[in-house]
N, C-alpha and C positions, 0 to 999 in steps of 0.2 A: 504494500500500500504506500502511496506517495503522499506526502504532506505539502500543501501549498498555503502560503500566507494569504488570507482572504483579501487583504488590502491590495494585493497585487492583481487579483482577478475579478473581484466583485465591485459593483458600483457602491458608493458610500451610502446611498439610501437603503440598499439591500442589507448592508452590514448593520446599519442602525436598527433595521427591522429584526434581523436575526438576534441582535444583542438584547432584545426584549425577552428572549427565551433562553439564550445560552450566552454566557460571558466567560472568557478565559479558559474554555474547555476545548478539547478536540471534538470535532463533529464529523461524522462520516456521511458523505453524500454518495449513495450508490449510483452506478451508471444504469441507464434504462435496460430493462430486461431484454429488449430487442438487440442490445449490443453484446450480450453474454455469448460465449462460445462454450461448447462442450469440452470437457477435459481432454487435453492432448491434441486438439485440432490444429493449434498454431505451431506445434513442434513436430507433428507427424507421428507422435507416439500412438495416438488413437488408431491411425491407419495401419501401423505395424502390428498392433494387438489384434485388430480385426482380421488382418491377413493370417497371423499365427493361429487365431481361433478357427478360422475357416479351414486351414490345413489340418488342424486337430480333428474337426468334425468330419472332414473328408476321409482322413485315415481311419477314424472310428467306423464310418459307414462302410469302408472296405474291409472291416473285420479286425483291425489292430486293437488289441486289448487295452483297457484303461490303464492297467499297471505299466504296460510298455510305453504308452504315451506319456505317463507321468515321468518315467525315466528319461525318455527322449527329450522332453521339453523342460525338464528340471522343475516340475510342478508337483504339487501334492495330488493324490488320487482324488480327493474331494474337489480340488480346483478343476481337474479334468472332467469330473462328473458334471460340475456346474456348466462347463463349456459345452459338452456334448448333449446334455439334456435340456439346454435352453434353446429357444427358437422353435 
């Protein structure tokens, strides 16, 4: 989270109005929900996990056992079960 001095970015009238409610405290102003991104979308992590999970589901559909998939992908058996039994 980034902090910005309100006097640098807000009009004086607005600062005076906000001071009626909060003074000398840090206030968080969230961005609009329309600007939110899902986890990992900006770094590509989400895409890599989706690709990995699709490969795990495909291998499971071809008959590879859950225990083997857990070994191959360095995941727990429970994690593999969540992946193959979701969707």
